[in-house]
N, C-alpha and C positions, 0 to 999 in steps of 0.2 A: 578077388576081383569083385565077386558078388557083394561082399561086405562094403567095398568102396563105393559101389553104385548105390547101395541102400543109404550110406552116409551122405552121399551127394544129394539124394532125393529128400532126406530129412532136413538138411541144411543147405538148401538150394541157394539162397541169397549169399550166405557166407562163402560157399564154394565158388560162386561167380566172382565175388570180390577178390578171393585169393587168386583165381585164374587171371583176372584183370591186372592185379598187382604184379604177378609173375611176368606177364606180357609187357607191362610198363617198364619193369626193370630191364628186361632184355632189349626193349626199344631204346631206352635211355643209354644203356651201355653201348649199343651200336652207334647211336647218334653222337655221343661224346667222343667215341673213337674216331669217327669220320671227321669231326671238327678238328681234332688234334692233327690228323693227317693233312687237312687243308691248311691249317695254320703253320705247319712245318715246311710247306712249300715255299721256296725262296721267291720273294716279290721284289720288284724294283724299288729302291729307296726313293721316296718322294724328294724332289729337289736336287737330284743328281744328274738329271738329263734335261736337255733343252726341249722346250715345248714349241713346236712349229704350229702357228695358227693359220697361216695363209700363204699360198704361192700365187703371185700375180705375174703372169698371165697363165691361162690354163695350158696344160701340156697338150702336145699333139700339133696338128696343122693350124696355123693362124694366118688368116688373110689380112695383110696390112701393107700400107705404103711406107710405114715407118720401120726402117731396117736397122735403126740404132736403139730401139727400145730396150730398156733394162728389164731383166727378170728380177722380181722382188720376192724375198723370203722373209715373212714377218714372224717373229718369235715372241713368246710371252716375256722373256728376259731380255735385258740389254746385252748387246753382242760386243765381244772383243775382236775387232777387225784384224789385229795382229796375230790372232790364233788361227786364222782361216787358211785351210789347205783345200784346193779344189782343182778339178780338171775340166776342160771342155774338149770334146772330141766331135768332129775333126778340130785340130788345133787352130785357134784364132786368138789374137791379142785381145785381152779384155781388161776392164777396170772394175774392181770391186769398191763399193763405197757404202756408207750407212746413211740413213735418214737422220735428221737432227735429234730424234728421240733415242737413237742408237739401238732400236729393236727391229729394224728392217734392213736386211742386207740386200743390196742391189748389185747385179753383175751385168755390165753392158759391154758391147764390143768397142774397141778403140776406133774402128772405122764403121763397118756395116756387117750385119749378119748376112751371109750370102743367101739369096733367094733359092728356094727348092732344095735346100741342104738340111738333112736331119742332124741336129746337134744334140749331144747328150752332155749335160752339165752335172757333175758329181761333186758334192760337197763332202769331203772326206774327214775334215777336222774343223771344229768350231767350238768355242766355249763362251760362256757369259763373261761380263766385265768382272764379276766377283771371282771367277775361276771355279766356282762350286759346281756349275752345271756344264755339261758338254754333250756332244752327240753320242748316242749309243750305237747308231747304225748310220751308214752313208745315206745322204739324200740324193736320189738319182732323178733327174728331170730331163725329159726329152721333148724337143719341139722342132718345128719347121716353119719358117716364114715364107709365105707365098704371096706374090702380088695379086691384088684382086683382079677378077676377070673383067670387071667393068668399073670405071670410076664415074660416079654420078656428078653432074654439075648442076648448080642451082641458078 
């Protein structure tokens, strides 16, 4: 051990370089192993799921005199309306339709949303026009229409 210390003192610069090299090799080994582990984690394949961009109107309580307003779901891709499966709880007759660009799905009641009733709309299945993209999870949207407390006149 004494001889090793003397050698270290004589060749201080060389010893420091060797030590740094050893630490670098250990660091690089650990870093490369960590990257391999991250890379092997399954990731969603781009282009296989529908990208929702916007939901119009906001969820929750909405004060409105318009009880037939449609709820709009805008997607990045064009939508295939015939692939749609959805539910509305409590049950109410609804009409689904698309905008002219085929990227916004609207769902509106045949008559009226009943005031002060909490509705939950769940889109269970939907795919793009190409069929390459579809929902990976249900879209659940809850809302309630309440009449305004006061109606302003001009």
